[in-house]
C-alpha positions as YAML, in Angstrom:
chain: A
units: angstrom
residues:
- id: 1
  name: MET
  ca: [0.00, 0.00, 0.00]
- id: 2
  name: LYS
  ca: [1.55, 3.28, -1.14]
- id: 3
  name: VAL
  ca: [0.26, 6.68, -0.01]
- id: 4
  name: ILE
  ca: [1.60, 9.76, -1.80]
- id: 5
  name: PHE
  ca: [1.12, 13.23, -0.29]
- id: 6
  name: LEU
  ca: [1.48, 16.08, -2.77]
- id: 7
  name: GLY
  ca: [2.42, 19.28, -0.93]
- id: 8
  name: ALA
  ca: [4.74, 19.66, 2.07]
- id: 9
  name: GLY
  ca: [3.07, 22.59, 3.80]
- id: 10
  name: ALA
  ca: [2.09, 22.36, 7.46]
- id: 11
  name: TRP
  ca: [-1.11, 20.39, 6.91]
- id: 12
  name: GLY
  ca: [0.26, 17.98, 4.32]
- id: 13
  name: THR
  ca: [3.31, 17.32, 6.47]
- id: 14
  name: ALA
  ca: [1.25, 16.75, 9.62]
- id: 15
  name: MET
  ca: [-1.13, 14.32, 7.92]
- id: 16
  name: ALA
  ca: [1.74, 12.48, 6.24]
- id: 17
  name: MET
  ca: [3.40, 12.13, 9.65]
- id: 18
  name: HIS
  ca: [0.21, 10.67, 11.08]
- id: 19
  name: ALA
  ca: [-0.31, 8.23, 8.19]
- id: 20
  name: SER
  ca: [3.30, 7.06, 8.29]
- id: 21
  name: LYS
  ca: [2.92, 5.92, 11.91]
- id: 22
  name: ASN
  ca: [-0.15, 3.78, 11.13]
- id: 23
  name: PRO
  ca: [0.33, 0.22, 12.44]
- id: 24
  name: LEU
  ca: [-0.61, -0.99, 8.94]
- id: 25
  name: GLN
  ca: [2.86, 0.23, 7.93]
- id: 26
  name: ALA
  ca: [1.81, 1.82, 4.66]
- id: 27
  name: ASN
  ca: [4.56, 3.14, 2.39]
- id: 28
  name: VAL
  ca: [4.01, 6.88, 2.95]
- id: 29
  name: ASN
  ca: [5.73, 9.44, 0.71]
- id: 30
  name: LEU
  ca: [5.66, 13.24, 0.97]
- id: 31
  name: TRP
  ca: [6.42, 15.30, -2.13]
- id: 32
  name: SER
  ca: [7.69, 18.87, -1.91]
- id: 33
  name: ARG
  ca: [7.78, 21.21, -4.89]
- id: 34
  name: SER
  ca: [10.96, 22.66, -3.39]
- id: 35
  name: ALA
  ca: [14.04, 20.47, -3.73]
- id: 36
  name: GLU
  ca: [15.74, 22.58, -1.06]
- id: 37
  name: LEU
  ca: [12.94, 21.97, 1.45]
- id: 38
  name: ALA
  ca: [12.83, 18.24, 0.68]
- id: 39
  name: GLU
  ca: [16.60, 17.93, 1.20]
- id: 40
  name: GLN
  ca: [16.43, 19.89, 4.45]
- id: 41
  name: MET
  ca: [13.60, 17.66, 5.73]
- id: 42
  name: GLN
  ca: [15.54, 14.52, 4.84]
- id: 43
  name: LYS
  ca: [18.67, 15.70, 6.65]
- id: 44
  name: THR
  ca: [17.20, 17.32, 9.76]
- id: 45
  name: LYS
  ca: [13.95, 15.35, 10.14]
- id: 46
  name: LEU
  ca: [12.21, 18.71, 10.59]
- id: 47
  name: ASN
  ca: [10.02, 20.83, 8.33]
- id: 48
  name: GLN
  ca: [11.69, 24.04, 9.50]
- id: 49
  name: LYS
  ca: [9.57, 26.23, 7.23]
- id: 50
  name: TYR
  ca: [6.13, 25.07, 8.38]
- id: 51
  name: LEU
  ca: [6.44, 22.78, 11.45]
- id: 52
  name: LYS
  ca: [9.63, 23.85, 13.18]
- id: 53
  name: ASP
  ca: [9.34, 21.98, 16.47]
- id: 54
  name: THR
  ca: [8.04, 18.51, 15.52]
- id: 55
  name: GLN
  ca: [10.32, 15.63, 14.55]
- id: 56
  name: LEU
  ca: [9.45, 13.76, 11.37]
- id: 57
  name: PRO
  ca: [9.07, 9.99, 11.82]
- id: 58
  name: ASP
  ca: [11.75, 7.79, 10.24]
- id: 59
  name: GLU
  ca: [9.03, 5.93, 8.35]
- id: 60
  name: LEU
  ca: [8.10, 9.04, 6.30]
- id: 61
  name: LYS
  ca: [9.90, 9.36, 2.97]
- id: 62
  name: VAL
  ca: [10.35, 12.93, 1.65]
- id: 63
  name: SER
  ca: [11.23, 13.72, -1.96]
- id: 64
  name: SER
  ca: [11.00, 16.38, -4.65]
- id: 65
  name: ASN
  ca: [11.43, 13.81, -7.43]
- id: 66
  name: TRP
  ca: [7.98, 13.60, -9.03]
- id: 67
  name: SER
  ca: [8.60, 10.74, -11.45]
- id: 68
  name: GLU
  ca: [10.34, 8.65, -8.81]
- id: 69
  name: LEU
  ca: [7.33, 8.93, -6.51]
- id: 70
  name: PHE
  ca: [5.06, 7.43, -9.15]
- id: 71
  name: THR
  ca: [7.33, 4.56, -10.13]
- id: 72
  name: ASN
  ca: [5.76, 1.14, -9.52]
- id: 73
  name: VAL
  ca: [2.45, 2.52, -8.27]
- id: 74
  name: ALA
  ca: [-0.70, 0.42, -8.25]
- id: 75
  name: GLU
  ca: [-4.25, 1.52, -9.07]
- id: 76
  name: SER
  ca: [-5.25, 0.78, -5.48]
- id: 77
  name: ASP
  ca: [-2.66, 3.18, -4.00]
- id: 78
  name: LEU
  ca: [-3.78, 6.57, -2.63]
- id: 79
  name: VAL
  ca: [-2.92, 10.11, -3.76]
- id: 80
  name: VAL
  ca: [-3.44, 12.79, -1.10]
- id: 81
  name: ILE
  ca: [-3.48, 16.33, -2.53]
- id: 82
  name: SER
  ca: [-2.34, 18.73, 0.18]
- id: 83
  name: THR
  ca: [-1.66, 21.87, -1.85]
- id: 84
  name: PRO
  ca: [-3.77, 25.04, -1.50]
- id: 85
  name: VAL
  ca: [-6.80, 25.26, -3.80]
- id: 86
  name: SER
  ca: [-4.83, 27.66, -6.00]
- id: 87
  name: GLY
  ca: [-2.43, 24.83, -6.86]
- id: 88
  name: LEU
  ca: [-5.05, 22.16, -7.40]
- id: 89
  name: LYS
  ca: [-5.44, 22.53, -11.18]
- id: 90
  name: ASP
  ca: [-1.70, 22.24, -11.82]
- id: 91
  name: ILE
  ca: [-1.40, 19.17, -9.61]
- id: 92
  name: VAL
  ca: [-4.25, 17.48, -11.49]
- id: 93
  name: HIS
  ca: [-2.57, 18.28, -14.82]
- id: 94
  name: SER
  ca: [0.66, 16.73, -13.58]
- id: 95
  name: LEU
  ca: [-1.14, 13.61, -12.35]
- id: 96
  name: LEU
  ca: [-2.97, 13.15, -15.63]
- id: 97
  name: ALA
  ca: [0.31, 13.40, -17.54]
- id: 98
  name: LEU
  ca: [1.74, 10.37, -15.74]
- id: 99
  name: PRO
  ca: [2.04, 7.05, -17.59]
- id: 100
  name: SER
  ca: [0.67, 5.34, -14.48]
- id: 101
  name: CYS
  ca: [-1.35, 6.81, -11.62]
- id: 102
  name: PRO
  ca: [-3.40, 5.49, -8.65]
- id: 103
  name: LYS
  ca: [-7.15, 5.82, -9.11]
- id: 104
  name: ASN
  ca: [-7.91, 6.88, -5.51]
- id: 105
  name: TRP
  ca: [-7.58, 10.62, -4.85]
- id: 106
  name: VAL
  ca: [-8.35, 12.56, -1.68]
- id: 107
  name: TRP
  ca: [-7.69, 16.27, -1.10]
- id: 108
  name: LEU
  ca: [-7.12, 18.25, 2.09]
- id: 109
  name: CYS
  ca: [-7.44, 21.80, 0.70]
- id: 110
  name: LYS
  ca: [-10.23, 24.10, 1.88]
- id: 111
  name: GLY
  ca: [-11.59, 26.89, -0.30]
- id: 112
  name: LEU
  ca: [-12.95, 27.69, -3.75]
- id: 113
  name: GLU
  ca: [-11.17, 28.39, -7.02]
- id: 114
  name: SER
  ca: [-10.96, 32.18, -6.98]
- id: 115
  name: GLU
  ca: [-11.59, 32.76, -10.69]
- id: 116
  name: THR
  ca: [-14.62, 30.47, -11.02]
- id: 117
  name: SER
  ca: [-16.04, 29.91, -7.50]
- id: 118
  name: LEU
  ca: [-15.78, 26.17, -8.20]
- id: 119
  name: MET
  ca: [-15.43, 23.74, -5.32]
- id: 120
  name: PRO
  ca: [-12.34, 21.49, -5.37]
- id: 121
  name: HIS
  ca: [-14.23, 18.44, -6.63]
- id: 122
  name: GLN
  ca: [-15.64, 20.55, -9.47]
- id: 123
  name: VAL
  ca: [-12.14, 21.73, -10.41]
- id: 124
  name: ILE
  ca: [-10.92, 18.14, -10.54]
- id: 125
  name: GLU
  ca: [-13.95, 16.92, -12.49]
- id: 126
  name: ARG
  ca: [-13.52, 19.78, -14.99]
- id: 127
  name: GLU
  ca: [-9.89, 18.85, -15.60]
- id: 128
  name: LEU
  ca: [-10.75, 15.16, -15.91]
- id: 129
  name: SER
  ca: [-13.45, 15.94, -18.48]
- id: 130
  name: LEU
  ca: [-11.07, 18.13, -20.51]
- id: 131
  name: SER
  ca: [-8.24, 15.63, -20.39]
- id: 132
  name: LYS
  ca: [-7.49, 13.18, -23.18]
- id: 133
  name: SER
  ca: [-5.97, 10.92, -20.55]
- id: 134
  name: GLU
  ca: [-7.22, 7.40, -19.98]
- id: 135
  name: TYR
  ca: [-7.82, 8.18, -16.29]
- id: 136
  name: LYS
  ca: [-11.60, 8.37, -16.35]
- id: 137
  name: ASN
  ca: [-12.27, 6.00, -13.43]
- id: 138
  name: ILE
  ca: [-10.72, 8.17, -10.72]
- id: 139
  name: GLN
  ca: [-12.45, 7.88, -7.33]
- id: 140
  name: LEU
  ca: [-12.62, 11.21, -5.46]
- id: 141
  name: ALA
  ca: [-12.89, 12.16, -1.78]
- id: 142
  name: VAL
  ca: [-12.41, 15.20, 0.44]
- id: 143
  name: LEU
  ca: [-10.96, 14.95, 3.97]
- id: 144
  name: SER
  ca: [-11.71, 17.93, 6.19]
- id: 145
  name: GLY
  ca: [-12.62, 19.05, 9.67]
- id: 146
  name: PRO
  ca: [-11.46, 21.06, 12.71]
- id: 147
  name: SER
  ca: [-7.70, 20.59, 12.80]
- id: 148
  name: PHE
  ca: [-4.60, 22.64, 13.47]
- id: 149
  name: ALA
  ca: [-1.58, 21.09, 11.79]
- id: 150
  name: SER
  ca: [0.75, 21.62, 14.74]
- id: 151
  name: GLU
  ca: [-1.55, 19.66, 17.07]
- id: 152
  name: VAL
  ca: [-1.96, 16.79, 14.60]
- id: 153
  name: ALA
  ca: [1.81, 16.63, 14.12]
- id: 154
  name: LYS
  ca: [2.19, 16.25, 17.89]
- id: 155
  name: GLY
  ca: [-0.34, 13.41, 17.99]
- id: 156
  name: MET
  ca: [-3.03, 15.31, 19.87]
- id: 157
  name: PRO
  ca: [-6.69, 14.15, 19.55]
- id: 158
  name: CYS
  ca: [-8.52, 15.15, 16.37]
- id: 159
  name: ALA
  ca: [-11.68, 14.16, 14.45]
- id: 160
  name: LEU
  ca: [-12.21, 14.65, 10.70]
- id: 161
  name: THR
  ca: [-14.75, 13.73, 8.04]
- id: 162
  name: VAL
  ca: [-14.09, 12.05, 4.70]
- id: 163
  name: ALA
  ca: [-16.78, 12.52, 2.05]
- id: 164
  name: SER
  ca: [-17.05, 10.61, -1.21]
- id: 165
  name: ASN
  ca: [-19.58, 9.04, -3.56]
- id: 166
  name: SER
  ca: [-17.55, 5.85, -3.18]
- id: 167
  name: LYS
  ca: [-18.12, 3.90, 0.03]
- id: 168
  name: GLN
  ca: [-15.03, 1.88, -0.81]
- id: 169
  name: LEU
  ca: [-12.85, 5.01, -0.91]
- id: 170
  name: VAL
  ca: [-14.35, 6.28, 2.36]
- id: 171
  name: ALA
  ca: [-13.42, 2.98, 3.98]
- id: 172
  name: TYR
  ca: [-9.95, 3.11, 2.44]
- id: 173
  name: VAL
  ca: [-9.26, 6.62, 3.76]
- id: 174
  name: GLN
  ca: [-10.53, 5.57, 7.17]
- id: 175
  name: ARG
  ca: [-8.17, 2.60, 7.09]
- id: 176
  name: ILE
  ca: [-5.19, 4.91, 6.49]
- id: 177
  name: PHE
  ca: [-6.00, 7.67, 8.97]
- id: 178
  name: HIS
  ca: [-8.40, 6.28, 11.61]
- id: 179
  name: TYR
  ca: [-6.14, 5.09, 14.40]
- id: 180
  name: GLY
  ca: [-4.53, 6.39, 17.56]
- id: 181
  name: ASN
  ca: [-5.74, 9.89, 18.44]
- id: 182
  name: MET
  ca: [-7.46, 10.55, 15.10]
- id: 183
  name: ARG
  ca: [-11.06, 9.61, 14.35]
- id: 184
  name: ILE
  ca: [-12.37, 9.69, 10.77]
- id: 185
  name: TYR
  ca: [-16.12, 9.85, 10.14]
- id: 186
  name: GLY
  ca: [-17.66, 8.99, 6.77]
- id: 187
  name: SER
  ca: [-20.08, 11.00, 4.63]
- id: 188
  name: ASP
  ca: [-21.41, 11.15, 1.09]
- id: 189
  name: ASP
  ca: [-21.93, 14.94, 1.14]
- id: 190
  name: ILE
  ca: [-18.91, 16.27, -0.76]
- id: 191
  name: VAL
  ca: [-20.64, 19.62, -1.40]
- id: 192
  name: GLY
  ca: [-21.48, 20.22, 2.25]
- id: 193
  name: VAL
  ca: [-18.03, 19.25, 3.48]
- id: 194
  name: GLU
  ca: [-16.22, 21.42, 0.93]
- id: 195
  name: LEU
  ca: [-18.40, 24.49, 1.40]
- id: 196
  name: GLY
  ca: [-18.14, 24.24, 5.18]
- id: 197
  name: GLY
  ca: [-14.35, 24.24, 4.88]
- id: 198
  name: ALA
  ca: [-14.42, 27.29, 2.59]
- id: 199
  name: ILE
  ca: [-17.00, 29.45, 4.35]
- id: 200
  name: LYS
  ca: [-15.66, 28.95, 7.87]
- id: 201
  name: ASN
  ca: [-12.40, 30.64, 6.83]
- id: 202
  name: VAL
  ca: [-14.27, 33.77, 5.76]
- id: 203
  name: LEU
  ca: [-16.26, 33.78, 9.00]
- id: 204
  name: ALA
  ca: [-13.04, 33.38, 11.00]
- id: 205
  name: ILE
  ca: [-11.79, 36.66, 9.52]
- id: 206
  name: ALA
  ca: [-15.04, 38.31, 10.61]
- id: 207
  name: THR
  ca: [-14.69, 36.88, 14.13]
- id: 208
  name: GLY
  ca: [-11.10, 38.04, 14.37]
- id: 209
  name: ILE
  ca: [-12.20, 41.55, 13.41]
- id: 210
  name: SER
  ca: [-14.98, 41.48, 16.02]
- id: 211
  name: ASP
  ca: [-12.67, 40.27, 18.78]
- id: 212
  name: GLY
  ca: [-9.92, 42.66, 17.72]
- id: 213
  name: LEU
  ca: [-12.32, 45.58, 17.96]
- id: 214
  name: GLY
  ca: [-13.33, 44.47, 21.46]
- id: 215
  name: LEU
  ca: [-16.99, 44.00, 20.56]
- id: 216
  name: GLY
  ca: [-17.38, 41.35, 23.27]
- id: 217
  name: LEU
  ca: [-18.39, 37.73, 23.71]
- id: 218
  name: ASN
  ca: [-22.05, 38.45, 22.98]
- id: 219
  name: ALA
  ca: [-21.06, 39.74, 19.56]
- id: 220
  name: ARG
  ca: [-18.83, 36.72, 18.94]
- id: 221
  name: ALA
  ca: [-21.68, 34.32, 19.77]
- id: 222
  name: ALA
  ca: [-24.09, 36.16, 17.48]
- id: 223
  name: LEU
  ca: [-21.55, 36.32, 14.67]
- id: 224
  name: LEU
  ca: [-20.76, 32.60, 14.81]
- id: 225
  name: THR
  ca: [-24.44, 31.63, 14.99]
- id: 226
  name: ARG
  ca: [-25.55, 33.84, 12.11]
- id: 227
  name: GLY
  ca: [-22.46, 32.86, 10.16]
- id: 228
  name: LEU
  ca: [-23.39, 29.21, 10.58]
- id: 229
  name: ASN
  ca: [-26.81, 30.12, 9.21]
- id: 230
  name: GLU
  ca: [-25.15, 31.62, 6.13]
- id: 231
  name: MET
  ca: [-23.12, 28.44, 5.68]
- id: 232
  name: MET
  ca: [-26.20, 26.24, 5.93]
- id: 233
  name: ARG
  ca: [-28.14, 28.32, 3.40]
- id: 234
  name: LEU
  ca: [-25.40, 28.16, 0.77]
- id: 235
  name: ILE
  ca: [-24.79, 24.44, 1.30]
- id: 236
  name: THR
  ca: [-28.51, 23.80, 0.79]
- id: 237
  name: ALA
  ca: [-28.67, 26.02, -2.31]
- id: 238
  name: MET
  ca: [-25.73, 24.11, -3.83]
- id: 239
  name: GLY
  ca: [-27.37, 20.73, -3.31]
- id: 240
  name: GLY
  ca: [-25.59, 19.73, -0.11]
- id: 241
  name: LYS
  ca: [-27.15, 18.52, 3.11]
- id: 242
  name: PRO
  ca: [-27.91, 21.29, 5.62]
- id: 243
  name: GLU
  ca: [-27.16, 18.91, 8.51]
- id: 244
  name: THR
  ca: [-23.54, 18.73, 7.33]
- id: 245
  name: ALA
  ca: [-23.18, 22.33, 8.56]
- id: 246
  name: MET
  ca: [-23.93, 21.01, 12.07]
- id: 247
  name: GLY
  ca: [-21.08, 18.50, 11.93]
- id: 248
  name: LEU
  ca: [-17.30, 18.51, 12.16]
- id: 249
  name: THR
  ca: [-16.70, 20.27, 8.83]
- id: 250
  name: GLY
  ca: [-19.30, 22.93, 9.59]
- id: 251
  name: VAL
  ca: [-19.82, 24.15, 13.13]
- id: 252
  name: GLY
  ca: [-16.81, 22.16, 14.39]
- id: 253
  name: ASP
  ca: [-14.33, 23.76, 12.03]
- id: 254
  name: LEU
  ca: [-16.05, 27.14, 12.40]
- id: 255
  name: ILE
  ca: [-15.57, 27.15, 16.17]
- id: 256
  name: LEU
  ca: [-11.92, 26.11, 15.92]
- id: 257
  name: THR
  ca: [-10.92, 28.49, 13.15]
- id: 258
  name: SER
  ca: [-12.83, 31.45, 14.54]
- id: 259
  name: THR
  ca: [-11.72, 31.19, 18.17]
- id: 260
  name: GLY
  ca: [-8.34, 29.43, 18.10]
- id: 261
  name: ASP
  ca: [-5.36, 31.77, 17.96]
- id: 262
  name: LEU
  ca: [-3.42, 29.29, 15.79]
- id: 263
  name: SER
  ca: [-5.89, 30.15, 13.01]
- id: 264
  name: ARG
  ca: [-4.32, 32.24, 10.24]
- id: 265
  name: ASN
  ca: [-7.72, 33.53, 9.14]
- id: 266
  name: ARG
  ca: [-8.56, 34.68, 12.65]
- id: 267
  name: GLN
  ca: [-5.17, 36.39, 12.79]
- id: 268
  name: VAL
  ca: [-6.01, 38.28, 9.60]
- id: 269
  name: GLY
  ca: [-9.10, 39.71, 11.27]
- id: 270
  name: LEU
  ca: [-7.30, 40.55, 14.51]
- id: 271
  name: GLN
  ca: [-4.52, 42.39, 12.68]
- id: 272
  name: LEU
  ca: [-6.95, 44.29, 10.45]
- id: 273
  name: ALA
  ca: [-8.74, 45.40, 13.61]
- id: 274
  name: ALA
  ca: [-5.38, 46.62, 14.92]
- id: 275
  name: GLY
  ca: [-5.17, 48.96, 11.93]
- id: 276
  name: LYS
  ca: [-2.73, 47.05, 9.75]
- id: 277
  name: LYS
  ca: [-3.01, 46.93, 5.96]
- id: 278
  name: LEU
  ca: [-4.10, 43.65, 4.37]
- id: 279
  name: SER
  ca: [-0.93, 43.38, 2.29]
- id: 280
  name: ASP
  ca: [1.23, 43.76, 5.41]
- id: 281
  name: VAL
  ca: [-0.87, 41.23, 7.32]
- id: 282
  name: LEU
  ca: [-0.54, 38.60, 4.61]
- id: 283
  name: ALA
  ca: [3.19, 39.20, 4.27]
- id: 284
  name: SER
  ca: [3.69, 38.71, 8.01]
- id: 285
  name: LEU
  ca: [1.81, 35.39, 8.17]
- id: 286
  name: GLY
  ca: [4.24, 33.35, 6.11]
- id: 287
  name: HIS
  ca: [1.45, 30.86, 5.35]
- id: 288
  name: VAL
  ca: [-1.62, 30.92, 3.12]
- id: 289
  name: ALA
  ca: [-4.82, 32.39, 4.62]
- id: 290
  name: GLU
  ca: [-7.47, 30.70, 2.50]
- id: 291
  name: GLY
  ca: [-10.25, 32.95, 3.79]
- id: 292
  name: VAL
  ca: [-8.76, 35.93, 1.95]
- id: 293
  name: ARG
  ca: [-8.30, 33.93, -1.24]
- id: 294
  name: CYS
  ca: [-11.84, 32.56, -1.36]
- id: 295
  name: ALA
  ca: [-13.94, 35.30, 0.30]
- id: 296
  name: GLN
  ca: [-14.86, 36.91, -3.02]
- id: 297
  name: ALA
  ca: [-15.51, 33.51, -4.60]
- id: 298
  name: VAL
  ca: [-17.90, 32.57, -1.79]
- id: 299
  name: ASN
  ca: [-19.68, 35.92, -2.13]
- id: 300
  name: ASP
  ca: [-19.93, 35.56, -5.91]
- id: 301
  name: LEU
  ca: [-21.42, 32.09, -5.48]
- id: 302
  name: ALA
  ca: [-23.95, 33.41, -2.98]
- id: 303
  name: ILE
  ca: [-25.00, 36.17, -5.40]
- id: 304
  name: ALA
  ca: [-25.32, 33.69, -8.27]
- id: 305
  name: LYS
  ca: [-27.53, 31.43, -6.13]
- id: 306
  name: LYS
  ca: [-29.48, 34.36, -4.63]
- id: 307
  name: VAL
  ca: [-28.43, 33.39, -1.11]
- id: 308
  name: GLU
  ca: [-28.28, 36.17, 1.46]
- id: 309
  name: MET
  ca: [-24.88, 36.19, 3.23]
- id: 310
  name: PRO
  ca: [-24.43, 39.64, 4.83]
- id: 311
  name: ILE
  ca: [-21.43, 38.71, 7.00]
- id: 312
  name: THR
  ca: [-19.55, 37.30, 4.02]
- id: 313
  name: GLN
  ca: [-20.46, 40.37, 2.00]
- id: 314
  name: MET
  ca: [-19.10, 42.71, 4.67]
- id: 315
  name: VAL
  ca: [-15.85, 40.75, 4.91]
- id: 316
  name: CYS
  ca: [-15.39, 41.19, 1.16]
- id: 317
  name: GLN
  ca: [-16.06, 44.91, 1.36]
- id: 318
  name: VAL
  ca: [-13.52, 45.27, 4.17]
- id: 319
  name: LEU
  ca: [-10.88, 43.19, 2.36]
- id: 320
  name: PHE
  ca: [-11.27, 44.47, -1.19]
- id: 321
  name: GLU
  ca: [-13.29, 47.69, -1.15]
- id: 322
  name: HIS
  ca: [-11.57, 49.42, 1.80]
- id: 323
  name: LEU
  ca: [-14.75, 49.65, 3.87]
- id: 324
  name: ASN
  ca: [-13.67, 50.87, 7.30]
- id: 325
  name: LEU
  ca: [-14.41, 48.54, 10.20]
- id: 326
  name: PRO
  ca: [-16.72, 50.77, 12.29]
- id: 327
  name: GLU
  ca: [-18.87, 51.36, 9.20]
- id: 328
  name: ALA
  ca: [-19.02, 47.61, 8.48]
- id: 329
  name: VAL
  ca: [-20.23, 46.96, 12.03]
- id: 330
  name: LYS
  ca: [-22.80, 49.75, 11.72]
- id: 331
  name: LEU
  ca: [-24.13, 48.33, 8.46]
- id: 332
  name: LEU
  ca: [-24.51, 44.84, 9.90]
- id: 333
  name: MET
  ca: [-26.20, 46.06, 13.07]
- id: 334
  name: GLY
  ca: [-28.48, 48.39, 11.11]
- id: 335
  name: ARG
  ca: [-30.07, 45.68, 8.97]
- id: 336
  name: ASP
  ca: [-33.87, 45.34, 9.18]
- id: 337
  name: ALA
  ca: [-35.33, 42.94, 11.74]
- id: 338
  name: GLN
  ca: [-36.02, 39.47, 10.38]
- id: 339
  name: PRO
  ca: [-37.35, 36.15, 11.70]
- id: 340
  name: GLU
  ca: [-34.64, 33.77, 12.85]
- id: 341
  name: ILE
  ca: [-36.53, 30.90, 11.18]
- id: 342
  name: ASP
  ca: [-39.74, 30.88, 9.19]
- id: 343
  name: TYR
  ca: [-42.81, 30.71, 11.44]
...
């Protein structure tokens, strides 16, 4: 059994570390686009760029040699795509150009394609449909949930959800990752899981702004609750299951990302509230903040589906239209009274 992780950022590295320590003793490989980073990880057993203080297990193989990774692979092996959404299309192109490739794919990225507002599974399906490759029987899954990479790398408890139309692939992913301090729940709602992972990042920016402005715990509770309502409405409009928003990849990930100070998206909001410019905030993070990348895509999708998402809309106006924060708060608080649910 060979498992190939594509992307050696914090999350890809942490999940590869976890998989490599599975008692099943799978052959786990981590690919880095950077030859320098791969060499450094091999020598020091540390990912000093993304996970500085956690030792890599000896069982994990790290490489930047793409063709070598896919030598002697079997159809039943697993590809785990751990790049940001922005790199998803290129990774799919590279996979489809291989003479031999496993048919089981799972991705860890959270967000939407910025130019099209497509969910990750839609990006992959688009590239598969456009490809002249023989790989038409690819099985697809998304693995997501409330998880900070640094905690997973340290072996701390965590629960995630894998969603796929293939029960066999769900079971396969569970076999790889469900052991020790990690629980993996199964689902068939790819849409709900993906949208939860995208929208919660936008809402985490809003929560960071609220907390940074000192608006209080009452405001935070209201913001998270109404944000969850926005998430549920868009999931339903896109054909997902509204109850998925109440699970790990919805409310679970929303709580973690919005309130945990390890969250990059929360940090964006906090630093904006401190008066810093967005460009300076992003430069200081050193990691990708997916909420900034996909906020406009989420808002565009909501407009296209005629779904009301005022919090998401205000985040976009703050990020991209230079709406000042006090005015954004005033606009949200000044909205007309509405029923919480239809009655």
